[in-house]
N, C-alpha and C positions, 0 to 999 in steps of 0.2 A: 877135236875140239882146243884152241891154243888158251897157252893160263899164263897170265902174269903176275910177276913176283918182284915185288920192291923193293931194296935193302938198301942198307949203306945211313939210316938217320941215325940222330943220337944228341946229344948234348953239347955247344959250342957255344964260345963267347963271341960278342956284336967281333965284327972283323974280319974275325975268321974265316975255314971256307972249307964245307964237305962236298965228296964226290955221291950221287945217289947212282946206284944201279937198278935195269929194270932186265929182268930176264926175261927170254920170251921160250915156252917149250910147247910143243903140241906141233907146232907147225915153224918153217924156217920164218924167223922173222923180216926176212929179206920182201915179203909180199906183206907189211903192215907199218901204213903211216903209224908213229909213237906221238903222242900229246902226255904231256907234265901236267899235272891240276894241284891247286893245294887247295886244303881246307882247315878255317883255324876255325877256336871255337865259337859258334852263335852267326856266320858268316858263310855265304852262299862258296861254292865251290870252286876257283878263279883257276882261269888259265894259265899259265906261266911260260909254256914253250912247244913245242912241236918240229916234227924231221919229217922228210918227204923219205920214202922208201929207201932210195940212194944215195941219201946221206946229205944231197947237192943243195935240198933247202931249209930255210933251217926260217922258224919265225918264234918271237917271243913277245910276251905282253909287257907293258908298256914299267910297270914295278920293278925289271928285275932283267931290264931290256941295259948291256953293258956291263953286267955280274955274275948271270946265268948262262953256261953253255949247254949246247947238247948236242951229243957222239953216239955214232951208232957203228955196232962192229957187228955186220951180219955173219960174219962167219962162224961169232961163237954166242949169237944171237943174242945179243946184250945191247942194252942200250944205255945210255951214262948221259945223268945230269950233273953238269958243276958249278957249282953255288961256291964265289968268290967273295968278300968282303959282308959276310953275312950280315943283317940287321933284325931286332925282334922281331918288327912287322910281318919276319920271314917266317919264324914259330906257325907251324901249320901241321897236320897231315898230308903227305906228298904222292899222288897216286900216280901210275901210266896206265894209260889207255893203249889201242889199240884200233886201227880200222884195216881190211883190208886193202889193196887200192894195187893197179894197174900202172898208173901213169905217178908223175913227179907231184901231184898235188899235195896239199896241207891243209890243218883243218883245224881251229879254235872254237868249236864248242863243243861241248860235255854232250849233247847228240848226239854229234858224227859220229862216236867211237861203239862201238862192241863190246868190248873186251876191257876189263877193269881187273885190276891191281887191287891187293887188299892194300893198301899204303903203307909209310912207315913217315916213324915220326922226327917229325926238326923241331928242335927247340933252339933256342938262342936268345943266351943270356946279357943282359946289359951291362 
């Protein structure tokens, strides 16, 4: 059974950068589309971005487009979320999620993903 674990969260100031990682274990990450989501207190879990199995397709939510970048290193079974120009409204628990795939598709809905990490807290102070 595949497992996902996020790391890299922390407390930063507005305008700073932070890089999150999602480590995949149990199976090779090359077979999984990976999505990033976030959830702030009292809010719905929000789509952040997704990357296809080969890394050629990426799609981002409107609130992070142009500031966040997803990359993957299938040799290391790791997917990264580079977050630049952070804002206080980016404060949330960030989750990575996986879905097995053999195509170059990407997915934006929570319900499309079968496996989830426990999340990592990102706090951006003003």
